[in-house]
Structures are given as C-alpha cells and as structure tokens.
N, C-alpha and C positions, 0 to 999 in steps of 0.2 A: 504494500500500500504506500501511496505517496500523495503529497499535496502539490498540485500543479496550479499555478496562478491563484493560490489561496483556497482551492477547492480540493476536497478529498477525491482521489481517483483510484478505485480498487483495480487490482490486476497489474499494478506497476510497483516496482521497488527500485531503490537506488543501488547502483553498482559503481564502485570506485575503480578508476583506471589510472595506473601510474604511467604518466607520460615521460617522466624522468625521475631522477632520484630526489628532486626537490619539489616538483609540481605534482599535484593530484587533481584530476579532472573528474567532476561528477557527470555521470552519464545515466540518463533515465532509460531503463530497459524494461519492456513488458515482461511479466513473469512467464507468459506464454507467447514468446516472440514469433513473428511471422517470417523473420529473416535469420540467417545464421551468419556469425562473424567471428573473426579471430583477433584477439587483443595482442598487443606487443608483449613479448616475453620479458620477464623481470627476474633477476637483473640481466641486462644485455648491454655491453659484453659481460661475460661471467668468467670466473677463474676455474682452472682445473680442480676437480674434486668437489666443486660446488654443485648444487642443484639449481635448475632454472624452473620457474613457474610460468605456465602458459594457460591463460584463461580463454574459454570459448563459450559461445552461445549457439546452441543448436535449435533451429525453429521447431515449433510444435509439430508433432507427428512425423518427425524426420529422425534419421540416425546419421552418424558421420564417423569419420576417423581422423585422428591426429597422428601424423607420421613425421619422424625426424630422419633426415637424409644427410649424407655427406655430399660433397660436390661431384662425386662420381656417380651419384644416383643410387648408392647402396642404402637400403633401409636399415637404420640403427635401432629404431623402436617404433612400435605402432600401438595406439590406444584406441579402442572402440568407444564411441560416445553415443549417448542417448539425448533426447530433447531436454533443453534446460541450460542453465548456467553451470559450467563445470570448470574446475581448476586442476590441471595436470602437472605433475612434477617429474622432471627428467634429470637424471644424474649424469654428470660428465665423467664419471669414473672411467679410467683407462682410455680416454679419448685424447688424441693429440690436439694441440692448439690449431685453430683455423676457423674457417667459415662453414657453417652448417645451415641447412634449410629446415623449416618446419611448415607442414602443410595441413590445412583443414579441408577435408573433402566430404561433401554431403551429396544428397541426391540431385540438388539443384545448382551447386556452386563449388568452386575450388579456390582457395586462397593460400598463397605461399608467402612466407616472410623469412628473414635472415637472422641467424644466431651467430655470435662471435665468441669463441672460446679462447681465452688467454692463458698462458702459462704463469 
C-alpha cells in the first residue's frame, strides 16, 4: 500500500533502488506488476569473494530466469524466478576479475546488464 498524491492507493508498495553508493531513489512499483524489469546490481563493481545482489520484478502470471554469463557466453549461474519482486544473491567465489553479464529473460522480454569484478 502507498499514498500517491495524498490518496491511499492499494496494490502498490515502495521499492528502494540504489543508484549509487550515496543516492537512493524511490520507485513506486505495483505489487502485481504488468511489466518485468531488472535493477542495477549492488555493489557494482564488486570485489573478489564478495556477493552481489540483483533485484528483479517479474510481471504477474509470468516466470523468468536470471542468468550470469562471462564474456565468452558461458553460463556461470542460473536462477529460476516467479512473478513478484525478488532479490538474488550471486557469489564471486573462484571467479577471476573482469566483466560479466547478467540477464533477465521472461516470456515477453530480455534485459542484459554488466557486472564488474575487481581483485
């Protein structure tokens, strides 16, 4: 639930998206969203041995997958997702430093973003 323009609006809740280490942006997302989207990973860049958190929203009545790839296209991890807001944690254990990709794929869309792993 949320208040929009001073009026109570059921079916919505606030989701906080970290756009950097010092900024926090409020985003109003319906609890039963009609669209799917992929937030920026946090922290990014991240250090070897750390875990990175990736938040996703999957539209109502959809399923999806979140896949982590190296630049050769090799799948390093795959997470199956159901509708709703979810946070997935990925560990960089035993990975060399470099650039990696994370991809959200649903029935209707695909979105890919970049991860940077530092030593």
